[in-house]
Backbone atoms as SQL, in Angstrom:
CREATE TABLE atoms (id INTEGER PRIMARY KEY, chain TEXT, resi INTEGER, resn TEXT, atom TEXT, x REAL, y REAL, z REAL);
INSERT INTO atoms VALUES
  (1, 'A', 1, 'MET', 'N', 99.293, 100.194, 90.568),
  (2, 'A', 1, 'MET', 'CA', 99.622, 101.498, 91.098),
  (3, 'A', 1, 'MET', 'C', 101.125, 101.691, 91.035),
  (4, 'A', 2, 'ASP', 'N', 101.505, 102.739, 90.400),
  (5, 'A', 2, 'ASP', 'CA', 102.928, 103.024, 90.253),
  (6, 'A', 2, 'ASP', 'C', 103.215, 104.427, 90.779),
  (7, 'A', 3, 'TYR', 'N', 103.979, 104.459, 91.859),
  (8, 'A', 3, 'TYR', 'CA', 104.346, 105.729, 92.477),
  (9, 'A', 3, 'TYR', 'C', 105.829, 106.028, 92.293),
  (10, 'A', 4, 'SER', 'N', 106.489, 105.308, 91.397),
  (11, 'A', 4, 'SER', 'CA', 107.941, 105.431, 91.250),
  (12, 'A', 4, 'SER', 'C', 108.383, 106.835, 90.832),
  (13, 'A', 5, 'LYS', 'N', 107.553, 107.560, 90.085),
  (14, 'A', 5, 'LYS', 'CA', 107.930, 108.919, 89.677),
  (15, 'A', 5, 'LYS', 'C', 108.106, 109.841, 90.888),
  (16, 'A', 6, 'LEU', 'N', 107.387, 109.551, 91.961),
  (17, 'A', 6, 'LEU', 'CA', 107.469, 110.398, 93.150),
  (18, 'A', 6, 'LEU', 'C', 108.847, 110.351, 93.789),
  (19, 'A', 7, 'THR', 'N', 109.555, 109.234, 93.624),
  (20, 'A', 7, 'THR', 'CA', 110.883, 109.118, 94.234),
  (21, 'A', 7, 'THR', 'C', 111.901, 110.016, 93.549),
  (22, 'A', 8, 'ASN', 'N', 111.614, 110.444, 92.321),
  (23, 'A', 8, 'ASN', 'CA', 112.536, 111.298, 91.586),
  (24, 'A', 8, 'ASN', 'C', 112.250, 112.788, 91.744),
  (25, 'A', 9, 'LEU', 'N', 111.179, 113.115, 92.439),
  (26, 'A', 9, 'LEU', 'CA', 110.812, 114.515, 92.615),
  (27, 'A', 9, 'LEU', 'C', 111.635, 115.150, 93.724),
  (28, 'A', 10, 'ALA', 'N', 111.958, 116.409, 93.529),
  (29, 'A', 10, 'ALA', 'CA', 112.606, 117.187, 94.589),
  (30, 'A', 10, 'ALA', 'C', 111.490, 117.920, 95.331),
  (31, 'A', 11, 'MET', 'N', 111.364, 117.622, 96.622),
  (32, 'A', 11, 'MET', 'CA', 110.302, 118.216, 97.430),
  (33, 'A', 11, 'MET', 'C', 110.924, 118.912, 98.630),
  (34, 'A', 12, 'ASN', 'N', 110.521, 120.157, 98.864),
  (35, 'A', 12, 'ASN', 'CA', 110.999, 120.796, 100.084),
  (36, 'A', 12, 'ASN', 'C', 109.842, 120.978, 101.057),
  (37, 'A', 13, 'ASP', 'N', 110.159, 121.345, 102.280),
  (38, 'A', 13, 'ASP', 'CA', 109.149, 121.442, 103.331),
  (39, 'A', 13, 'ASP', 'C', 108.192, 122.614, 103.148),
  (40, 'A', 14, 'ASN', 'N', 108.493, 123.506, 102.225),
  (41, 'A', 14, 'ASN', 'CA', 107.599, 124.637, 101.956),
  (42, 'A', 14, 'ASN', 'C', 106.534, 124.299, 100.918),
  (43, 'A', 15, 'GLY', 'N', 106.550, 123.068, 100.398),
  (44, 'A', 15, 'GLY', 'CA', 105.555, 122.641, 99.426),
  (45, 'A', 15, 'GLY', 'C', 105.958, 122.821, 97.988),
  (46, 'A', 16, 'PHE', 'N', 107.202, 123.194, 97.739),
  (47, 'A', 16, 'PHE', 'CA', 107.681, 123.319, 96.364),
  (48, 'A', 16, 'PHE', 'C', 108.133, 121.946, 95.883),
  (49, 'A', 17, 'ILE', 'N', 107.650, 121.545, 94.723),
  (50, 'A', 17, 'ILE', 'CA', 107.964, 120.237, 94.151),
  (51, 'A', 17, 'ILE', 'C', 108.478, 120.455, 92.739),
  (52, 'A', 18, 'PHE', 'N', 109.602, 119.832, 92.430),
  (53, 'A', 18, 'PHE', 'CA', 110.195, 119.962, 91.099),
  (54, 'A', 18, 'PHE', 'C', 110.394, 118.582, 90.503),
  (55, 'A', 19, 'ASP', 'N', 109.962, 118.418, 89.260),
  (56, 'A', 19, 'ASP', 'CA', 110.134, 117.169, 88.525),
  (57, 'A', 19, 'ASP', 'C', 111.259, 117.362, 87.524),
  (58, 'A', 20, 'PRO', 'N', 112.464, 116.848, 87.805),
  (59, 'A', 20, 'PRO', 'CA', 113.590, 117.047, 86.886),
  (60, 'A', 20, 'PRO', 'C', 113.397, 116.356, 85.541),
  (61, 'A', 21, 'ALA', 'N', 112.578, 115.324, 85.483),
  (62, 'A', 21, 'ALA', 'CA', 112.363, 114.615, 84.221),
  (63, 'A', 21, 'ALA', 'C', 111.583, 115.468, 83.226),
  (64, 'A', 22, 'SER', 'N', 110.611, 116.219, 83.716),
  (65, 'A', 22, 'SER', 'CA', 109.777, 117.022, 82.818),
  (66, 'A', 22, 'SER', 'C', 110.117, 118.507, 82.859),
  (67, 'A', 23, 'GLY', 'N', 110.756, 118.942, 83.955),
  (68, 'A', 23, 'GLY', 'CA', 111.037, 120.351, 84.134),
  (69, 'A', 23, 'GLY', 'C', 109.888, 121.123, 84.770),
  (70, 'A', 24, 'TYR', 'N', 108.791, 120.434, 85.054),
  (71, 'A', 24, 'TYR', 'CA', 107.643, 121.082, 85.670),
  (72, 'A', 24, 'TYR', 'C', 107.857, 121.252, 87.166),
  (73, 'A', 25, 'SER', 'N', 107.247, 122.282, 87.695),
  (74, 'A', 25, 'SER', 'CA', 107.255, 122.466, 89.147),
  (75, 'A', 25, 'SER', 'C', 105.814, 122.609, 89.623),
  (76, 'A', 26, 'TYR', 'N', 105.600, 122.230, 90.852),
  (77, 'A', 26, 'TYR', 'CA', 104.274, 122.224, 91.451),
  (78, 'A', 26, 'TYR', 'C', 104.381, 122.780, 92.865),
  (79, 'A', 27, 'THR', 'N', 103.245, 123.122, 93.421),
  (80, 'A', 27, 'THR', 'CA', 103.187, 123.475, 94.836),
  (81, 'A', 27, 'THR', 'C', 102.118, 122.615, 95.484),
  (82, 'A', 28, 'SER', 'N', 102.296, 122.369, 96.762),
  (83, 'A', 28, 'SER', 'CA', 101.353, 121.543, 97.501),
  (84, 'A', 28, 'SER', 'C', 101.207, 122.084, 98.907),
  (85, 'A', 29, 'ASN', 'N', 100.066, 121.800, 99.502),
  (86, 'A', 29, 'ASN', 'CA', 99.916, 122.150, 100.903),
  (87, 'A', 29, 'ASN', 'C', 100.600, 121.069, 101.755),
  (88, 'A', 30, 'GLU', 'N', 100.632, 121.283, 103.038),
  (89, 'A', 30, 'GLU', 'CA', 101.333, 120.376, 103.952),
  (90, 'A', 30, 'GLU', 'C', 100.788, 118.949, 103.888),
  (91, 'A', 31, 'THR', 'N', 99.482, 118.812, 103.811),
  (92, 'A', 31, 'THR', 'CA', 98.864, 117.487, 103.780),
  (93, 'A', 31, 'THR', 'C', 99.221, 116.737, 102.497),
  (94, 'A', 32, 'GLY', 'N', 99.107, 117.406, 101.371),
  (95, 'A', 32, 'GLY', 'CA', 99.445, 116.776, 100.102),
  (96, 'A', 32, 'GLY', 'C', 100.905, 116.378, 100.033),
  (97, 'A', 33, 'LEU', 'N', 101.763, 117.234, 100.531),
  (98, 'A', 33, 'LEU', 'CA', 103.192, 116.939, 100.553),
  (99, 'A', 33, 'LEU', 'C', 103.484, 115.729, 101.437),
  (100, 'A', 34, 'TYR', 'N', 102.800, 115.659, 102.566),
  (101, 'A', 34, 'TYR', 'CA', 102.962, 114.531, 103.490),
  (102, 'A', 34, 'TYR', 'C', 102.571, 113.217, 102.800),
  (103, 'A', 35, 'ILE', 'N', 101.459, 113.227, 102.088),
  (104, 'A', 35, 'ILE', 'CA', 101.021, 112.032, 101.360),
  (105, 'A', 35, 'ILE', 'C', 102.040, 111.651, 100.294),
  (106, 'A', 36, 'MET', 'N', 102.509, 112.623, 99.531),
  (107, 'A', 36, 'MET', 'CA', 103.478, 112.317, 98.472),
  (108, 'A', 36, 'MET', 'C', 104.766, 111.720, 99.040),
  (109, 'A', 37, 'LYS', 'N', 105.230, 112.250, 100.149),
  (110, 'A', 37, 'LYS', 'CA', 106.454, 111.724, 100.762),
  (111, 'A', 37, 'LYS', 'C', 106.245, 110.299, 101.263),
  (112, 'A', 38, 'LEU', 'N', 105.083, 110.017, 101.836),
  (113, 'A', 38, 'LEU', 'CA', 104.800, 108.662, 102.311),
  (114, 'A', 38, 'LEU', 'C', 104.691, 107.685, 101.142),
  (115, 'A', 39, 'LEU', 'N', 104.061, 108.105, 100.062),
  (116, 'A', 39, 'LEU', 'CA', 103.988, 107.251, 98.872),
  (117, 'A', 39, 'LEU', 'C', 105.379, 107.003, 98.295),
  (118, 'A', 40, 'ALA', 'N', 106.198, 108.035, 98.266),
  (119, 'A', 40, 'ALA', 'CA', 107.565, 107.897, 97.750),
  (120, 'A', 40, 'ALA', 'C', 108.384, 106.937, 98.610),
  (121, 'A', 41, 'GLN', 'N', 108.038, 106.825, 99.893),
  (122, 'A', 41, 'GLN', 'CA', 108.720, 105.890, 100.790),
  (123, 'A', 41, 'GLN', 'C', 108.221, 104.461, 100.604),
  (124, 'A', 42, 'GLY', 'N', 107.207, 104.274, 99.758),
  (125, 'A', 42, 'GLY', 'CA', 106.696, 102.941, 99.488),
  (126, 'A', 42, 'GLY', 'C', 105.522, 102.529, 100.356),
  (127, 'A', 43, 'LYS', 'N', 104.967, 103.464, 101.111),
  (128, 'A', 43, 'LYS', 'CA', 103.831, 103.123, 101.973),
  (129, 'A', 43, 'LYS', 'C', 102.562, 103.044, 101.138),
  (130, 'A', 44, 'ASP', 'N', 101.701, 102.090, 101.499),
  (131, 'A', 44, 'ASP', 'CA', 100.452, 101.939, 100.772),
  (132, 'A', 44, 'ASP', 'C', 99.341, 102.751, 101.422),
  (133, 'A', 45, 'LYS', 'N', 98.188, 102.745, 100.783),
  (134, 'A', 45, 'LYS', 'CA', 97.058, 103.547, 101.240),
  (135, 'A', 45, 'LYS', 'C', 96.677, 103.224, 102.677),
  (136, 'A', 46, 'ASP', 'N', 96.651, 101.949, 103.033),
  (137, 'A', 46, 'ASP', 'CA', 96.255, 101.565, 104.387),
  (138, 'A', 46, 'ASP', 'C', 97.222, 102.091, 105.437),
  (139, 'A', 47, 'ALA', 'N', 98.511, 102.020, 105.159),
  (140, 'A', 47, 'ALA', 'CA', 99.516, 102.527, 106.101),
  (141, 'A', 47, 'ALA', 'C', 99.409, 104.042, 106.238),
  (142, 'A', 48, 'ILE', 'N', 99.168, 104.715, 105.128),
  (143, 'A', 48, 'ILE', 'CA', 99.028, 106.171, 105.157),
  (144, 'A', 48, 'ILE', 'C', 97.769, 106.551, 105.929),
  (145, 'A', 49, 'CYS', 'N', 96.689, 105.825, 105.704),
  (146, 'A', 49, 'CYS', 'CA', 95.441, 106.072, 106.422),
  (147, 'A', 49, 'CYS', 'C', 95.663, 105.942, 107.925),
  (148, 'A', 50, 'GLN', 'N', 96.351, 104.898, 108.335),
  (149, 'A', 50, 'GLN', 'CA', 96.624, 104.691, 109.758),
  (150, 'A', 50, 'GLN', 'C', 97.424, 105.859, 110.345),
  (151, 'A', 51, 'GLU', 'N', 98.441, 106.313, 109.616),
  (152, 'A', 51, 'GLU', 'CA', 99.237, 107.454, 110.093),
  (153, 'A', 51, 'GLU', 'C', 98.390, 108.713, 110.220),
  (154, 'A', 52, 'PHE', 'N', 97.513, 108.943, 109.243),
  (155, 'A', 52, 'PHE', 'CA', 96.668, 110.132, 109.291),
  (156, 'A', 52, 'PHE', 'C', 95.681, 110.078, 110.445),
  (157, 'A', 53, 'MET', 'N', 95.104, 108.907, 110.695),
  (158, 'A', 53, 'MET', 'CA', 94.146, 108.801, 111.789),
  (159, 'A', 53, 'MET', 'C', 94.825, 108.990, 113.144),
  (160, 'A', 54, 'GLU', 'N', 96.106, 108.620, 113.231),
  (161, 'A', 54, 'GLU', 'CA', 96.849, 108.830, 114.466),
  (162, 'A', 54, 'GLU', 'C', 97.294, 110.286, 114.619),
  (163, 'A', 55, 'GLU', 'N', 97.656, 110.912, 113.519),
  (164, 'A', 55, 'GLU', 'CA', 98.218, 112.268, 113.550),
  (165, 'A', 55, 'GLU', 'C', 97.145, 113.367, 113.563),
  (166, 'A', 56, 'TYR', 'N', 96.072, 113.151, 112.824),
  (167, 'A', 56, 'TYR', 'CA', 95.034, 114.167, 112.661),
  (168, 'A', 56, 'TYR', 'C', 93.688, 113.624, 113.133),
  (169, 'A', 57, 'GLU', 'N', 92.761, 114.505, 113.336),
  (170, 'A', 57, 'GLU', 'CA', 91.414, 114.104, 113.711),
  (171, 'A', 57, 'GLU', 'C', 90.616, 113.854, 112.433),
  (172, 'A', 58, 'VAL', 'N', 90.790, 112.668, 111.874),
  (173, 'A', 58, 'VAL', 'CA', 90.102, 112.304, 110.637),
  (174, 'A', 58, 'VAL', 'C', 89.640, 110.851, 110.763),
  (175, 'A', 59, 'ASP', 'N', 88.460, 110.578, 110.231),
  (176, 'A', 59, 'ASP', 'CA', 87.996, 109.192, 110.249),
  (177, 'A', 59, 'ASP', 'C', 88.345, 108.530, 108.912),
  (178, 'A', 60, 'GLU', 'N', 88.214, 107.240, 108.883),
  (179, 'A', 60, 'GLU', 'CA', 88.642, 106.467, 107.718),
  (180, 'A', 60, 'GLU', 'C', 87.854, 106.826, 106.456),
  (181, 'A', 61, 'ASP', 'N', 86.557, 107.043, 106.583),
  (182, 'A', 61, 'ASP', 'CA', 85.747, 107.379, 105.406),
  (183, 'A', 61, 'ASP', 'C', 86.182, 108.699, 104.775),
  (184, 'A', 62, 'ASN', 'N', 86.395, 109.708, 105.603),
  (185, 'A', 62, 'ASN', 'CA', 86.844, 110.997, 105.071),
  (186, 'A', 62, 'ASN', 'C', 88.230, 110.890, 104.458),
  (187, 'A', 63, 'PHE', 'N', 89.113, 110.147, 105.119),
  (188, 'A', 63, 'PHE', 'CA', 90.454, 109.968, 104.557),
  (189, 'A', 63, 'PHE', 'C', 90.359, 109.309, 103.187),
  (190, 'A', 64, 'ASN', 'N', 89.608, 108.212, 103.087),
  (191, 'A', 64, 'ASN', 'CA', 89.506, 107.480, 101.824),
  (192, 'A', 64, 'ASN', 'C', 88.983, 108.360, 100.701),
  (193, 'A', 65, 'SER', 'N', 87.980, 109.159, 100.986),
  (194, 'A', 65, 'SER', 'CA', 87.425, 110.054, 99.971),
  (195, 'A', 65, 'SER', 'C', 88.458, 111.085, 99.523),
  (196, 'A', 66, 'ASP', 'N', 89.114, 111.718, 100.470),
  (197, 'A', 66, 'ASP', 'CA', 90.120, 112.733, 100.139),
  (198, 'A', 66, 'ASP', 'C', 91.330, 112.117, 99.440),
  (199, 'A', 67, 'PHE', 'N', 91.740, 110.939, 99.876),
  (200, 'A', 67, 'PHE', 'CA', 92.887, 110.262, 99.270),
  (201, 'A', 67, 'PHE', 'C', 92.597, 109.923, 97.809),
  (202, 'A', 68, 'GLU', 'N', 91.411, 109.387, 97.543),
  (203, 'A', 68, 'GLU', 'CA', 91.045, 109.042, 96.161),
  (204, 'A', 68, 'GLU', 'C', 91.045, 110.286, 95.275),
  (205, 'A', 69, 'HIS', 'N', 90.517, 111.375, 95.779),
  (206, 'A', 69, 'HIS', 'CA', 90.495, 112.623, 95.019),
  (207, 'A', 69, 'HIS', 'C', 91.922, 113.106, 94.735),
  (208, 'A', 70, 'TYR', 'N', 92.778, 113.033, 95.745),
  (209, 'A', 70, 'TYR', 'CA', 94.162, 113.482, 95.579),
  (210, 'A', 70, 'TYR', 'C', 94.911, 112.593, 94.575),
  (211, 'A', 71, 'MET', 'N', 94.671, 111.290, 94.621),
  (212, 'A', 71, 'MET', 'CA', 95.326, 110.383, 93.677),
  (213, 'A', 71, 'MET', 'C', 94.890, 110.675, 92.244),
  (214, 'A', 72, 'LEU', 'N', 93.628, 110.984, 92.052),
  (215, 'A', 72, 'LEU', 'CA', 93.149, 111.335, 90.714),
  (216, 'A', 72, 'LEU', 'C', 93.823, 112.606, 90.206),
  (217, 'A', 73, 'MET', 'N', 94.036, 113.554, 91.110),
  (218, 'A', 73, 'MET', 'CA', 94.720, 114.785, 90.725),
  (219, 'A', 73, 'MET', 'C', 96.180, 114.495, 90.350),
  (220, 'A', 74, 'LEU', 'N', 96.863, 113.671, 91.156),
  (221, 'A', 74, 'LEU', 'CA', 98.250, 113.329, 90.845),
  (222, 'A', 74, 'LEU', 'C', 98.344, 112.544, 89.539),
  (223, 'A', 75, 'GLU', 'N', 97.355, 111.703, 89.289),
  (224, 'A', 75, 'GLU', 'CA', 97.335, 110.947, 88.039),
  (225, 'A', 75, 'GLU', 'C', 97.126, 111.876, 86.843),
  (226, 'A', 76, 'ALA', 'N', 96.267, 112.871, 86.991),
  (227, 'A', 76, 'ALA', 'CA', 96.031, 113.840, 85.919),
  (228, 'A', 76, 'ALA', 'C', 97.303, 114.629, 85.609),
  (229, 'A', 77, 'LEU', 'N', 98.154, 114.808, 86.604),
  (230, 'A', 77, 'LEU', 'CA', 99.427, 115.514, 86.402),
  (231, 'A', 77, 'LEU', 'C', 100.540, 114.566, 85.950),
  (232, 'A', 78, 'ALA', 'N', 100.200, 113.289, 85.747),
  (233, 'A', 78, 'ALA', 'CA', 101.134, 112.241, 85.313),
  (234, 'A', 78, 'ALA', 'C', 102.247, 112.016, 86.322),
  (235, 'A', 79, 'LEU', 'N', 101.939, 112.209, 87.614),
  (236, 'A', 79, 'LEU', 'CA', 102.931, 111.963, 88.658),
  (237, 'A', 79, 'LEU', 'C', 102.799, 110.568, 89.250),
  (238, 'A', 80, 'VAL', 'N', 101.624, 109.959, 89.104),
  (239, 'A', 80, 'VAL', 'CA', 101.403, 108.581, 89.549),
  (240, 'A', 80, 'VAL', 'C', 100.549, 107.878, 88.495),
  (241, 'A', 81, 'GLU', 'N', 100.593, 106.572, 88.518),
  (242, 'A', 81, 'GLU', 'CA', 99.672, 105.755, 87.733),
  (243, 'A', 81, 'GLU', 'C', 98.823, 105.015, 88.736),
  (244, 'A', 82, 'TYR', 'N', 97.600, 105.493, 88.934),
  (245, 'A', 82, 'TYR', 'CA', 96.757, 104.978, 90.000),
  (246, 'A', 82, 'TYR', 'C', 95.673, 104.095, 89.436);
């Protein structure tokens, strides 16, 4: 798993994301942006899951399913190698 590209992205709190390497820009909702920032900080899936369960009303199974789907989307955009 390689999340190093995420550290080079410019992300603002409104969900605007810019990749200076490719010139592409993206938008994300608050949850997706939160995950990307945590991954960019070097946190792994388990640490992110723990933060989400503490912050939001979500159980581990739902988090895992949504996280896997989100990672596949980021991989399709070539932002992570999952």
